[in-house]
N, C-alpha and C positions, 0 to 999 in steps of 0.2 A: 548458527544461530540462538541467541541467548533471549529467553522471552524476559521482558523487564518489568515494573509496572508502571503506570501510567502516570505517575508522578516524577517518574526517572524520563521523561520524554522532555525537549525542547518547549518554553510556553508557545511557541507559533504550533505547535502538531498539538497542545494538549489545548489550544484553541478550536482545533479542525474537530476534536473528541467530543468538545463541549457543545459545538454546534449541534453536533451529529445526532450527540444525547436530547436536546432541547427538541430538535425535528423527530425525534421517536418520541417522546410524551411518554405514556403509558405502556407503548406497546418496546418489543425488543431491540426491535430496528427501524428506522423511517425509510421508505419508501422513494424510491431516488427522485418519484417526482415533488416528492417533500422539499425536497434539496434544490434552491434556484440558481442559476449560474451565478449571479452578483454575489449572492454569497460565499462564490469560492473562489474569488477574485485573490484574498492574498494567499491562497496555495497554489493559484494557474503557473502551471510548467512541472510541479512536481507533484500534482496528481495524475494516479492514471484509475480509469472507470475500467475494470474487469467484469464481463458475463460470466456469468457461472452456468456452463452446460452439462450436459449426464458425461461426463467422465474427461472432463476437458475445462478451459479456461479462454476469453478470446480477450485480447486487450481493443476493449472500443473506444480507447483513447490512452495514449500512451506519451505521458507528461514530457517536453521538449527539454526542461533544465536537467532532467536525467539522462537525456540519451546520449551527453560524454560518458558516462561511465559504461552503460553497454555500447558505447559506440553506433546504435542503431535506432530506429523507430519501428516499433513491434506493431503499432495501431495498427488493426485488423487482425493480427495474428493468432493462428492459436499457441498456446502456450507448448502444447506438446511437438509444435515447429522449429524450436527455439531451440537449438545444439548446445547453447552457451552454458556451463557448467554450474552457473547461476540461478539458471531456468530453474533448477532442482529445488533449490533453496526458497525461489517464490513458489513454485506448487505446492511444497511442503507447510508455508505459511497461510498459504489462500484454501487448501485442504481444512486445514486444521481451526481457520477461522468459520469454515461454511458446517464442518462438525459439531464444535463448539456451539456456534449460535450464537457468538458474541464476537468482542472487536478482540483483536490479535496487537499487542506492541511488542516490538525486538529491538533488537541491536545487531547486530554484525559487524567482525572488523578481522582484520587477518586475511590467508589465504583462501579459508573457506566462506569470506566475502565479496572474493574477485580481487582481494588486491594483490595488485603485481609488485608490491615491495617500498608504495609509498607510504604504505600507513594509513590508507584511506580506509574508513569506515562508515556504517549507513543505520540511521533510524528508521525505524519503517511501522507504520501504523496501519491494518488494516481492520474496513470498517463496512459490515454486514449493509445490503440495501437490499428490501423486496417487500414482500405482502406479508402478512400474517404469519401463513403457511411454509412459505419457502423463502429460501437466500438466493436472488436472483442478478446479484452487482455485486461487487465488491469497493468500495474508493479509497483507495490505498495512496497514502502520504508517504514518500523517500526524502530523507533529508540527509545527503551525502555528508562528513565532516574529513578534514585534516586530522592529523595527529594529536595538534594541539587544542583540537575542538571547534575551531574555526569551521562556516559552513563554505560548500562549495556551492 
């Protein structure tokens, strides 16, 4: 995983970050209830809603447009139950966002990203949600891309 600057993200991913910042206002992050479903329409299918649990994470929603990459719908599953090697990459990013109490912007490519030789890579945004005291959820946006940069 390579941490990247927000400015290095594709425009549609930066737009979600802008919405998240707007909803947070003066707080460190917004509450899950602050963001309306209708506001998330441009990113549906590529969004995951992850519950932060004691020592683990649970996919409350696993976006269906990203299912083709792991070839599985993880909705309802604990991250610790997923044996795919890339689940450890997901976990590291989620833990990082919770620990830093702020957003994570990353790019993944090559074998560490789960690429099987086709040259796929992916950008990831991890945005904390919760109360003023605790991160309760993570809003995760994934964008898979081909070697030429076009989106899947």
